[in-house]
C-alpha positions in Angstrom: -14.8 15.3 -7.8 -12.4 16.5 -5.9 -12.1 15.7 -1.8 -10.3 17.3 0.8 -8.3 14.7 3.1 -5.7 16.2 5.5 -4.7 19.0 3.6 -4.6 17.5 0.2 -7.0 17.7 -2.9 -7.8 13.9 -3.7 -9.9 13.1 -7.3 -11.8 10.3 -6.5 -11.6 7.7 -9.5 -14.9 6.4 -10.4 -15.4 2.4 -11.0 -17.4 3.2 -15.0 -13.9 5.2 -15.3 -11.3 2.0 -14.5 -9.9 -0.2 -17.3 -8.5 -3.8 -16.7 -4.5 -2.3 -17.6 -4.6 0.4 -16.2 -1.8 1.8 -13.9 -2.2 2.5 -10.4 0.3 5.8 -10.1 3.2 4.9 -8.1 4.1 6.1 -5.0 7.6 6.8 -2.9 8.4 7.1 0.4 11.5 7.4 2.4 11.9 5.4 5.3 14.0 7.2 7.9 15.4 5.5 10.9 12.7 7.3 13.4 9.8 6.1 10.6 10.2 2.4 11.2 11.0 2.5 14.9 8.0 5.1 15.3 5.4 2.9 13.4 6.7 -0.5 15.5 5.8 1.4 18.8 2.3 3.2 17.2 1.6 -0.6 16.0 2.7 -2.1 19.0 4.7 -4.2 16.9 7.8 -4.8 19.8 9.7 -7.2 17.5 13.3 -6.7 17.9 14.0 -6.4 14.2 12.4 -3.6 13.6 14.1 -1.3 16.3 17.2 -3.3 17.3 19.7 -3.0 14.7 22.4 -5.9 16.8 19.3 -8.3 16.6 18.2 -7.3 12.9 21.4 -8.2 12.1 22.0 -11.2 14.4 19.1 -12.1 12.1 21.2 -11.7 8.7 19.3 -8.4 7.8 21.7 -5.1 7.3 20.0 -2.6 9.7 15.7 -2.4 11.4 13.3 -3.4 8.7 9.7 -2.0 8.3 6.6 -4.2 10.1 4.5 -6.3 8.0 1.9 -3.5 9.2 3.8 -1.3 7.6 3.9 -3.3 4.8 -0.1 -3.4 4.8 -0.1 0.2 5.3 1.7 1.5 2.6 0.0 -0.8 -0.1 -3.6 0.5 1.0 -2.0 3.7 0.7 -0.6 3.5 -3.0 -4.5 2.1 -3.8 -6.3 4.8 -1.8 -4.1 7.8 -3.4 -4.6 6.6 -7.1 -8.1 5.6 -6.8 -9.2 8.3 -4.2 -11.0 8.6 -0.7 -14.1 7.0 -0.7 -12.4 3.8 -1.9 -12.4 0.6 0.3 -10.2 -2.4 0.5 -11.9 -5.5 0.9 -8.9 -7.9 0.8 -5.2 -7.6 0.6 -2.9 -10.6 -0.2 1.0 -9.8 1.0 4.0 -11.5 0.1 6.7 -10.6 2.2 9.7 -11.9 0.2 12.0 -9.4 0.8 13.0 -6.2 3.4 12.7 -2.5 3.3 15.4 -0.9 5.6 15.9 2.3 7.6 17.3 4.6 5.6 15.8 3.2 1.8 13.4 4.8 -0.4 10.4 2.7 -0.8 7.7 2.4 -3.6 4.5 1.0 -4.6 3.3 0.7 -8.2 0.6 -1.7 -10.2 -1.8 -2.3 -12.5 -5.7 -3.3 -12.6 -5.7 -6.9 -13.0 -9.8 -7.0 -13.4 -13.2 -5.1 -12.2 -16.7 -6.7 -11.7 -19.7 -6.5 -9.6 -19.9 -9.0 -7.2 -22.7 -11.0 -5.4 -23.4 -8.4 -3.3 -23.5 -5.3 -6.0 -20.4 -4.3 -4.7 -18.5 -2.7 -7.5 -14.8 -4.5 -7.1 -11.3 -3.4 -8.9 -8.6 -5.8 -8.7 -5.2 -4.6 -8.2 -1.8 -6.8 -8.5 0.9 -4.6 -7.5 4.7 -5.1 -5.7 6.3 -2.8 -3.3 10.3 -2.4 -3.3 12.9 -0.6 -2.7 16.2 0.7 -4.4 16.6 -2.4 -4.7 14.0 -3.6 -6.7 10.8 -5.6 -5.7 10.3 -6.9 -2.1 6.6 -7.7 -1.9 4.4 -8.4 -4.8 0.7 -7.5 -3.2 -2.3 -8.7 -4.3 -5.7 -6.0 -3.7 -9.6 -5.9 -4.4 -10.9 -2.6 -3.6 -14.6 -1.0 -3.3 -14.7 1.7 -5.9 -17.5 3.9 -6.0 -19.7 4.5 -9.5 -20.3 7.6 -10.8 -23.9 7.3 -9.9 -23.2 6.2 -6.2 -21.6 9.7 -6.3 -25.0 11.5 -7.2 
């Protein structure tokens, strides 16, 4: 099944076809200076480390860096780009162990660590992934997503 989302054709994966150990497709994204600042403004996260290079350097950072919400949104994007537009994120755990800075290229990739049906009959897929930059992995992420079955798709 192909679905059009924001002008892009995106294939929906189904729970029936996903197996433990499957790769979650790697997504990369340039992080220009203005994207870091625009994200901070759009999310009302006015912490100075996200827009003031001098403040960021005073914290021991090399320049401004992306916010927690940026990491969360990117992690969700990696999963939904892989699984498709009818995927619903139900749980996300991120361990912020490093920074992604303005000027970096970030990536997210992972593997399916499990699949199950919960007590409410939802078809869940567990994913272990990492978000990183050119310096390597920065943040491990665990995500659980509801992914439709072929029967639910009709």
